[in-house]
C-alpha positions in Angstrom: -15.1 2.5 -14.1 -13.4 5.4 -12.4 -10.4 7.1 -14.1 -7.0 5.8 -13.5 -5.2 7.6 -10.7 -1.5 7.6 -10.8 0.3 6.3 -7.7 1.9 9.2 -6.0 3.3 8.1 -2.6 6.9 8.2 -1.4 8.2 4.9 -0.2 10.0 6.5 2.8 11.7 3.4 4.2 11.5 -0.4 4.0 11.2 -1.5 7.6 10.3 -4.7 9.3 6.9 -3.4 10.0 6.3 0.3 10.9 8.8 2.3 12.8 8.3 5.3 15.1 10.4 8.1 13.7 11.3 9.5 17.2 12.0 6.4 19.3 12.9 4.0 16.5 10.5 1.4 18.1 9.1 -1.1 15.6 5.5 -2.1 15.9 3.9 -5.2 14.5 1.0 -4.5 12.1 -2.1 -6.2 10.8 -4.0 -5.6 7.6 -7.7 -6.0 7.4 -10.3 -5.4 4.7 -11.9 -2.0 5.2 -15.5 -2.2 6.3 -18.3 0.2 6.1 -17.9 0.7 9.9 -14.4 2.0 9.3 -15.6 4.7 7.0 -16.8 6.8 9.9 -13.2 7.3 11.0 -12.0 8.2 7.5 -12.5 11.9 7.5 -12.4 13.3 3.9 -10.4 16.3 5.1 -7.7 14.1 6.5 -7.3 11.7 3.6 -6.3 12.8 0.1 -8.5 10.2 -1.7 -12.2 9.3 -1.5 -12.0 6.0 0.3 -15.8 5.8 0.7 -16.0 5.6 -3.1 -13.5 2.8 -3.2 -15.7 0.7 -0.9 -18.6 1.1 -3.3 -16.8 -0.3 -6.3 -17.4 -3.9 -7.0 -14.1 -4.5 -8.9 -11.8 -3.8 -5.9 -11.1 -4.5 -2.3 -9.8 -1.9 0.1 -7.5 -2.8 3.1 -6.4 -0.9 6.1 -3.0 -1.1 7.9 -3.2 -0.9 11.7 -0.8 -1.4 14.6 -1.5 -4.8 16.2 -3.8 -4.5 19.2 -4.7 -1.0 18.1 -7.1 -1.5 15.2 -9.0 1.7 15.6 -6.2 3.9 14.3 -5.7 3.5 10.6 -2.1 4.0 9.5 -2.6 3.6 5.8 -5.0 2.4 3.1 -4.7 0.5 -0.2 -7.2 -0.3 -2.9 -6.6 -3.5 -5.0 -8.2 -5.4 -7.8 -7.8 -9.1 -8.8 -7.3 -9.1 -12.5 -7.1 -12.9 -12.9 -3.4 -13.2 -13.3 -2.1 -10.3 -11.2 -3.1 -7.8 -8.6 -3.6 -4.2 -9.6 -3.0 -1.3 -7.1 -5.4 1.5 -7.7 -4.7 3.7 -4.7 -2.4 3.7 -1.7 -2.2 6.4 1.0 -0.6 6.9 4.4 -2.6 8.6 7.1 -1.9 12.3 7.2 0.1 11.9 10.5 2.4 9.5 8.6 3.3 12.0 5.8 5.9 14.7 5.5 8.8 15.7 7.8 6.7 15.3 11.0 5.4 11.9 10.3 5.0 9.5 13.2 5.7 6.2 11.5 7.8 5.2 8.5 7.3 2.0 6.5 3.6 2.3 6.0 3.6 2.4 2.1 6.2 -0.4 1.9 4.1 -2.5 4.3 1.0 -2.0 2.1 2.8 -2.8 -1.1 4.3 -5.9 0.4 0.8 -7.0 1.5 -0.4 -6.6 -2.1 2.5 -8.8 -3.4 1.7 -11.4 -0.7 -2.0 -11.3 -1.8 -0.8 -12.0 -5.3 1.2 -15.0 -4.2 -1.7 -16.2 -2.1 -3.9 -16.1 -5.3 -1.3 -18.0 -7.3 -0.1 -15.0 -9.3 3.6 -15.3 -8.4 3.6 -12.0 -6.6 2.8 -9.9 -9.7 1.5 -6.4 -8.8 0.9 -3.7 -11.4 0.2 0.0 -10.9 0.4 3.3 -12.7 2.9 5.8 -11.3 3.4 9.5 -11.7 6.2 9.9 -14.2 8.5 11.7 -11.7 8.2 8.7 -9.3 9.1 5.9 -11.8 12.8 5.9 -10.8 11.9 6.1 -7.1 9.7 3.0 -7.4 12.4 1.2 -9.4 14.9 1.9 -6.6 12.7 1.4 -3.5 10.3 -1.3 -4.6 12.5 -3.0 -7.2 9.6 -2.3 -9.7 10.0 -2.6 -13.4 8.9 0.2 -15.7 6.8 -1.4 -18.3 5.6 1.4 -20.6 4.1 4.8 -20.2 3.1 5.1 -16.5 2.7 1.3 -16.0 4.9 -0.4 -13.5 5.1 -4.0 -12.5 6.5 -5.7 -9.4 7.7 -9.2 -10.6 8.3 -12.3 -8.5 11.9 -11.6 -7.3 11.0 -8.1 -6.2 7.7 -9.3 -4.6 9.7 -11.9 -2.7 12.1 -9.2 -1.4 9.3 -7.0 -0.1 7.4 -9.9 1.4 10.5 -11.2 3.2 11.1 -7.7 4.5 7.6 -7.4 6.1 6.2 -10.8 6.5 8.5 -13.1 8.5 7.6 -16.7 8.2 
């Protein structure tokens, strides 16, 4: 089992999908399971984490966020495990062009976390999502994701918070 990596991503903005930082245009998104074909477009120098390794691990599934009708450009990635009563988020990352002051789109991390909460509901886990956060980001996740600090680096998104995120990103 690989070592625990602490979640270290800024939740830049909770949007209705993802939003272009210049025009303010909002784009519908889709989330698909990452396939071995997708790995060719995941350049190790552009992504912080080794996503190829995530695909090889049997205890997790990796998903990609894309703009609807433009599935070749990956906006962000998330690695999740089904732990039988909740979903655990191992890794989450925005594409390099969606990071920093010159990012193209906001809302990518929030969109991926909302998807993980939705997956938890779909599996009958009441939206529960757990992850380990860098200590300096605990308060940030409490404020932006409505996450609860459990102990140490462990954080949990419980049912009410999961519902808020899902309602933000996944309109019924």
